[in-house]
N, CA, C and O atoms as CSV, one atom per row, in Angstrom:
chain,resi,resn,atom,element,x,y,z
A,1,MET,N,N,15.811,22.350,21.545
A,1,MET,CA,C,16.501,20.969,22.341
A,1,MET,C,C,15.277,20.077,22.943
A,1,MET,O,O,15.324,18.849,22.886
A,2,ILE,N,N,14.233,20.737,23.494
A,2,ILE,CA,C,13.168,20.027,23.613
A,2,ILE,C,C,12.449,19.212,22.730
A,2,ILE,O,O,11.940,18.124,23.000
A,3,GLN,N,N,12.438,19.836,21.595
A,3,GLN,CA,C,11.776,19.238,20.408
A,3,GLN,C,C,12.566,18.020,19.986
A,3,GLN,O,O,11.964,16.972,19.750
A,4,LEU,N,N,13.999,18.105,19.870
A,4,LEU,CA,C,14.855,17.220,19.403
A,4,LEU,C,C,14.516,15.955,20.540
A,4,LEU,O,O,14.375,14.850,20.018
A,5,MET,N,N,14.390,16.011,21.860
A,5,MET,CA,C,14.327,15.059,22.479
A,5,MET,C,C,13.112,14.434,22.494
A,5,MET,O,O,13.124,13.264,22.878
A,6,ARG,N,N,11.785,15.041,22.088
A,6,ARG,CA,C,10.489,14.508,21.857
A,6,ARG,C,C,10.872,13.747,20.729
A,6,ARG,O,O,10.646,12.545,20.872
A,7,ARG,N,N,11.380,14.071,19.655
A,7,ARG,CA,C,11.469,13.278,18.285
A,7,ARG,C,C,12.167,12.199,18.479
A,7,ARG,O,O,11.901,11.226,17.773
A,8,ARG,N,N,13.324,12.089,19.566
A,8,ARG,CA,C,13.927,10.886,19.892
A,8,ARG,C,C,13.121,9.971,20.681
A,8,ARG,O,O,12.886,8.806,20.359
A,9,TRP,N,N,12.702,10.563,21.747
A,9,TRP,CA,C,12.066,9.676,22.741
A,9,TRP,C,C,10.595,9.240,22.424
A,9,TRP,O,O,10.204,8.129,22.784
A,10,GLY,N,N,9.837,10.047,21.801
A,10,GLY,CA,C,8.457,9.800,21.477
A,10,GLY,C,C,8.162,8.509,21.109
A,10,GLY,O,O,7.305,7.856,21.705
A,11,PRO,N,N,8.913,8.002,20.009
A,11,PRO,CA,C,8.342,6.783,19.416
A,11,PRO,C,C,8.789,5.474,20.608
A,11,PRO,O,O,8.109,4.464,20.783
A,12,ALA,N,N,9.895,5.749,21.229
A,12,ALA,CA,C,10.353,4.741,22.146
A,12,ALA,C,C,9.368,4.642,23.305
A,12,ALA,O,O,8.998,3.521,23.653
A,13,ALA,N,N,8.897,5.769,23.952
A,13,ALA,CA,C,7.876,5.909,25.047
A,13,ALA,C,C,6.573,5.475,24.560
A,13,ALA,O,O,5.773,5.035,25.385
A,14,LEU,N,N,6.220,5.549,23.196
A,14,LEU,CA,C,4.782,4.975,22.638
A,14,LEU,C,C,5.007,3.448,22.610
A,14,LEU,O,O,4.034,2.739,22.867
A,15,LEU,N,N,6.037,2.947,22.361
A,15,LEU,CA,C,6.434,1.585,22.197
A,15,LEU,C,C,6.341,0.997,23.731
A,15,LEU,O,O,5.742,-0.051,23.973
A,16,LEU,N,N,6.824,1.573,24.473
A,16,LEU,CA,C,6.819,1.069,26.096
A,16,LEU,C,C,5.692,1.123,26.594
A,16,LEU,O,O,5.270,0.123,27.175
A,17,LEU,N,N,4.863,2.345,26.502
A,17,LEU,CA,C,3.454,2.334,26.785
A,17,LEU,C,C,2.394,1.213,26.169
A,17,LEU,O,O,1.490,0.673,26.807
A,18,ALA,N,N,2.716,1.003,24.816
A,18,ALA,CA,C,1.967,-0.054,24.400
A,18,ALA,C,C,2.246,-1.429,24.944
A,18,ALA,O,O,1.348,-2.234,25.189
A,19,THR,N,N,3.513,-1.664,25.120
A,19,THR,CA,C,3.899,-2.990,25.607
A,19,THR,C,C,3.331,-3.227,27.247
A,19,THR,O,O,2.984,-4.331,27.668
A,20,ILE,N,N,3.317,-2.155,27.939
A,20,ILE,CA,C,2.737,-2.324,29.233
A,20,ILE,C,C,1.360,-2.565,29.093
A,20,ILE,O,O,0.789,-3.431,29.755
A,21,GLY,N,N,0.798,-1.857,28.277
A,21,GLY,CA,C,-0.855,-2.041,28.310
A,21,GLY,C,C,-1.101,-3.312,27.989
A,21,GLY,O,O,-1.920,-3.951,28.650
A,22,LEU,N,N,-0.409,-3.896,26.888
A,22,LEU,CA,C,-0.803,-5.396,26.376
A,22,LEU,C,C,-0.278,-6.287,27.548
A,22,LEU,O,O,-0.913,-7.295,27.858
A,23,GLY,N,N,0.642,-6.008,28.077
A,23,GLY,CA,C,1.193,-7.141,28.945
A,23,GLY,C,C,0.554,-7.007,30.596
A,23,GLY,O,O,0.877,-7.747,31.525
A,24,GLY,N,N,-0.325,-5.980,30.657
A,24,GLY,CA,C,-0.954,-5.977,31.937
A,24,GLY,C,C,-1.921,-7.009,32.241
A,24,GLY,O,O,-2.270,-7.106,33.418
A,25,CYS,N,N,-2.417,-7.799,31.382
A,25,CYS,CA,C,-3.403,-8.774,31.617
A,25,CYS,C,C,-2.495,-9.963,32.456
A,25,CYS,O,O,-2.837,-10.544,33.486
A,26,GLY,N,N,-1.433,-10.104,31.804
A,26,GLY,CA,C,-0.596,-11.291,32.538
A,26,GLY,C,C,-0.270,-11.098,33.868
A,26,GLY,O,O,-0.237,-11.957,34.749
A,27,VAL,N,N,0.029,-9.627,33.982
A,27,VAL,CA,C,0.639,-9.317,35.486
A,27,VAL,C,C,-0.475,-9.441,36.327
A,27,VAL,O,O,-0.238,-9.750,37.495
A,28,VAL,N,N,-1.965,-9.217,35.892
A,28,VAL,CA,C,-3.157,-9.098,36.749
A,28,VAL,C,C,-3.548,-10.431,37.077
A,28,VAL,O,O,-4.139,-10.644,38.135
A,29,ALA,N,N,-3.188,-11.652,36.015
A,29,ALA,CA,C,-3.701,-12.985,36.243
A,29,ALA,C,C,-2.598,-13.874,37.097
A,29,ALA,O,O,-2.804,-14.998,37.555
A,30,LEU,N,N,-1.377,-13.103,37.204
A,30,LEU,CA,C,-0.136,-13.840,37.740
A,30,LEU,C,C,-0.641,-14.254,39.432
A,30,LEU,O,O,-0.251,-15.345,39.847
A,31,PRO,N,N,-1.257,-13.622,40.109
A,31,PRO,CA,C,-1.388,-14.086,41.505
A,31,PRO,C,C,-2.399,-15.200,41.288
A,31,PRO,O,O,-2.131,-16.255,41.864
A,32,PHE,N,N,-3.558,-15.158,40.534
A,32,PHE,CA,C,-4.437,-16.431,40.406
A,32,PHE,C,C,-3.632,-17.756,39.823
A,32,PHE,O,O,-3.821,-18.913,40.196
A,33,ARG,N,N,-2.868,-17.395,39.007
A,33,ARG,CA,C,-2.117,-18.769,38.477
A,33,ARG,C,C,-1.323,-19.408,39.575
A,33,ARG,O,O,-1.358,-20.600,39.884
A,34,ALA,N,N,-0.521,-18.358,40.185
A,34,ALA,CA,C,0.315,-18.831,41.472
A,34,ALA,C,C,-0.234,-19.470,42.346
A,34,ALA,O,O,0.232,-20.553,42.701
A,35,THR,N,N,-1.438,-18.908,42.939
A,35,THR,CA,C,-2.545,-19.629,43.792
A,35,THR,C,C,-2.851,-21.002,43.477
A,35,THR,O,O,-2.719,-21.988,44.203
A,36,SER,N,N,-3.293,-20.927,42.247
A,36,SER,CA,C,-3.621,-22.127,41.680
A,36,SER,C,C,-2.744,-23.206,41.645
A,36,SER,O,O,-3.178,-24.337,41.863
A,37,ALA,N,N,-1.253,-22.958,41.334
A,37,ALA,CA,C,-0.307,-23.742,41.385
A,37,ALA,C,C,-0.069,-24.316,42.699
A,37,ALA,O,O,0.192,-25.505,42.883
A,38,VAL,N,N,-0.174,-23.371,43.665
A,38,VAL,CA,C,0.234,-23.900,45.124
A,38,VAL,C,C,-0.936,-24.863,45.592
A,38,VAL,O,O,-0.656,-25.965,46.063
A,39,VAL,N,N,-2.073,-24.495,45.475
A,39,VAL,CA,C,-3.298,-25.322,45.688
A,39,VAL,C,C,-3.319,-26.566,44.882
A,39,VAL,O,O,-3.969,-27.496,45.360
A,40,LYS,N,N,-2.799,-26.729,43.885
A,40,LYS,CA,C,-2.828,-28.135,43.191
A,40,LYS,C,C,-1.696,-29.210,43.861
A,40,LYS,O,O,-1.670,-30.418,43.624
A,41,VAL,N,N,-0.778,-28.482,44.745
A,41,VAL,CA,C,0.024,-29.651,45.321
A,41,VAL,C,C,-0.807,-30.338,46.564
A,41,VAL,O,O,-0.352,-31.373,47.050
A,42,VAL,N,N,-1.925,-29.815,47.039
A,42,VAL,CA,C,-2.726,-30.654,47.924
A,42,VAL,C,C,-3.108,-31.739,47.311
A,42,VAL,O,O,-3.576,-31.629,46.177
A,43,PRO,N,N,-2.997,-32.964,47.901
A,43,PRO,CA,C,-3.121,-34.323,47.127
A,43,PRO,C,C,-4.692,-34.564,46.978
A,43,PRO,O,O,-5.020,-34.938,45.852
A,44,VAL,N,N,-5.596,-34.436,47.792
A,44,VAL,CA,C,-6.803,-34.874,47.497
A,44,VAL,C,C,-7.882,-33.868,46.849
A,44,VAL,O,O,-8.670,-34.238,45.979
A,45,ALA,N,N,-7.839,-32.585,47.350
A,45,ALA,CA,C,-8.882,-31.537,46.746
A,45,ALA,C,C,-8.186,-30.472,45.954
A,45,ALA,O,O,-8.729,-29.508,45.415
A,46,GLY,N,N,-6.925,-30.771,45.955
A,46,GLY,CA,C,-6.108,-29.852,45.219
A,46,GLY,C,C,-6.783,-29.136,43.808
A,46,GLY,O,O,-7.035,-27.942,43.641
A,47,ASP,N,N,-6.975,-30.195,42.919
A,47,ASP,CA,C,-7.512,-29.740,41.744
A,47,ASP,C,C,-9.092,-29.200,41.637
A,47,ASP,O,O,-9.399,-28.469,40.696
A,48,VAL,N,N,-9.794,-29.478,42.350
A,48,VAL,CA,C,-10.915,-29.027,42.743
A,48,VAL,C,C,-10.960,-27.691,43.389
A,48,VAL,O,O,-11.927,-26.987,43.097
A,49,VAL,N,N,-10.119,-27.242,44.181
A,49,VAL,CA,C,-9.847,-25.833,44.658
A,49,VAL,C,C,-9.416,-25.193,43.827
A,49,VAL,O,O,-9.822,-24.032,43.759
A,50,ALA,N,N,-8.462,-25.646,42.890
A,50,ALA,CA,C,-7.599,-24.757,41.892
A,50,ALA,C,C,-8.496,-24.230,40.666
A,50,ALA,O,O,-8.202,-23.242,39.993
A,51,ALA,N,N,-9.743,-25.112,40.454
A,51,ALA,CA,C,-10.361,-25.007,39.350
A,51,ALA,C,C,-10.867,-23.233,39.178
A,51,ALA,O,O,-10.608,-22.576,38.169
A,52,PRO,N,N,-11.568,-22.722,40.306
A,52,PRO,CA,C,-12.027,-21.397,40.101
A,52,PRO,C,C,-10.881,-20.550,39.798
A,52,PRO,O,O,-11.062,-19.648,38.980
A,53,PHE,N,N,-9.617,-20.709,40.380
A,53,PHE,CA,C,-8.644,-19.859,40.069
A,53,PHE,C,C,-7.963,-19.997,38.662
A,53,PHE,O,O,-7.427,-19.035,38.113
A,54,ASP,N,N,-8.014,-21.191,38.139
A,54,ASP,CA,C,-7.799,-21.269,36.713
A,54,ASP,C,C,-8.848,-20.432,35.863
A,54,ASP,O,O,-8.607,-19.737,34.876
A,55,ALA,N,N,-9.884,-20.627,36.386
A,55,ALA,CA,C,-11.216,-20.131,35.284
A,55,ALA,C,C,-10.828,-18.631,35.520
A,55,ALA,O,O,-10.633,-18.037,34.460
A,56,THR,N,N,-10.693,-17.990,36.474
A,56,THR,CA,C,-10.284,-16.572,36.644
A,56,THR,C,C,-9.313,-16.162,36.079
A,56,THR,O,O,-9.403,-15.032,35.599
A,57,ALA,N,N,-8.200,-16.814,35.943
A,57,ALA,CA,C,-7.032,-16.387,35.279
A,57,ALA,C,C,-7.347,-16.542,33.754
A,57,ALA,O,O,-6.901,-15.647,33.036
A,58,ALA,N,N,-8.116,-17.644,33.105
A,58,ALA,CA,C,-8.386,-17.706,31.851
A,58,ALA,C,C,-9.236,-16.575,31.497
A,58,ALA,O,O,-8.999,-16.066,30.401
A,59,VAL,N,N,-10.135,-16.100,32.167
A,59,VAL,CA,C,-10.963,-15.113,31.951
A,59,VAL,C,C,-10.269,-13.809,31.914
A,59,VAL,O,O,-10.546,-13.048,30.986
A,60,ILE,N,N,-9.450,-13.472,32.753
A,60,ILE,CA,C,-8.493,-12.292,32.722
A,60,ILE,C,C,-7.552,-12.233,31.479
A,60,ILE,O,O,-7.265,-11.164,30.939
A,61,ASP,N,N,-7.175,-13.221,31.133
A,61,ASP,CA,C,-5.974,-13.490,29.758
A,61,ASP,C,C,-7.100,-13.222,28.667
A,61,ASP,O,O,-6.824,-13.279,27.469
Protein backbone atom coordinates (compact mmCIF):
# COMPACT_ATOMS: atom_id res chain seq x y z
CA MET A 1 0.00 0.00 0.00
CA ILE A 2 2.78 2.45 0.89
CA GLN A 3 4.64 1.70 -2.34
CA LEU A 4 1.49 2.44 -4.33
CA MET A 5 1.14 5.80 -2.57
CA ARG A 6 4.79 6.62 -3.25
CA ARG A 7 4.35 5.87 -6.93
CA ARG A 8 1.23 8.03 -7.08
CA TRP A 9 2.38 11.00 -5.04
CA GLY A 10 6.10 10.91 -5.83
CA PRO A 11 5.98 12.80 -9.16
CA ALA A 12 3.46 15.32 -7.80
CA ALA A 13 5.62 15.99 -4.74
CA LEU A 14 8.70 16.40 -6.93
CA LEU A 15 6.90 18.88 -9.17
CA LEU A 16 5.66 20.82 -6.16
CA LEU A 17 9.14 21.03 -4.64
CA ALA A 18 10.63 22.17 -7.95
CA THR A 19 7.97 24.87 -8.29
CA ILE A 20 8.59 26.11 -4.77
CA GLY A 21 12.34 26.14 -5.35
CA LEU A 22 12.10 28.14 -8.55
CA GLY A 23 9.46 30.53 -7.24
CA GLY A 24 11.41 31.31 -4.09
CA CYS A 25 13.36 34.17 -5.64
CA GLY A 26 10.20 36.13 -6.34
CA VAL A 27 8.99 35.59 -2.80
CA VAL A 28 12.26 36.90 -1.38
CA ALA A 29 12.26 39.93 -3.70
CA LEU A 30 8.64 40.84 -2.91
CA PRO A 31 9.36 42.97 0.20
CA PHE A 32 11.94 45.00 -1.73
CA ARG A 33 9.56 45.55 -4.65
CA ALA A 34 6.69 46.52 -2.33
CA THR A 35 8.89 48.95 -0.38
CA SER A 36 10.12 50.46 -3.63
CA ALA A 37 6.56 50.98 -4.86
CA VAL A 38 5.53 52.66 -1.61
CA VAL A 39 8.59 54.92 -1.53
CA LYS A 40 8.11 56.00 -5.17
CA VAL A 41 4.90 57.76 -4.11
CA VAL A 42 6.92 60.39 -2.25
CA PRO A 43 6.93 63.44 -4.57
CA VAL A 44 10.50 64.76 -4.56
CA ALA A 45 12.88 62.06 -3.38
CA GLY A 46 10.85 58.92 -4.06
CA ASP A 47 12.70 57.73 -7.14
CA VAL A 48 16.10 58.35 -5.58
CA VAL A 49 15.24 56.47 -2.40
CA ALA A 50 13.58 53.62 -4.34
CA ALA A 51 16.61 52.98 -6.58
CA PRO A 52 18.50 50.79 -4.07
CA PHE A 53 15.37 48.72 -3.42
CA ASP A 54 14.88 48.21 -7.17
CA ALA A 55 18.53 47.22 -7.58
CA THR A 56 18.33 44.74 -4.69
CA ALA A 57 15.19 43.14 -6.09
CA ALA A 58 16.81 42.87 -9.53
CA VAL A 59 19.86 41.14 -8.05
CA ILE A 60 17.66 38.65 -6.17
CA ASP A 61 15.69 37.84 -9.31
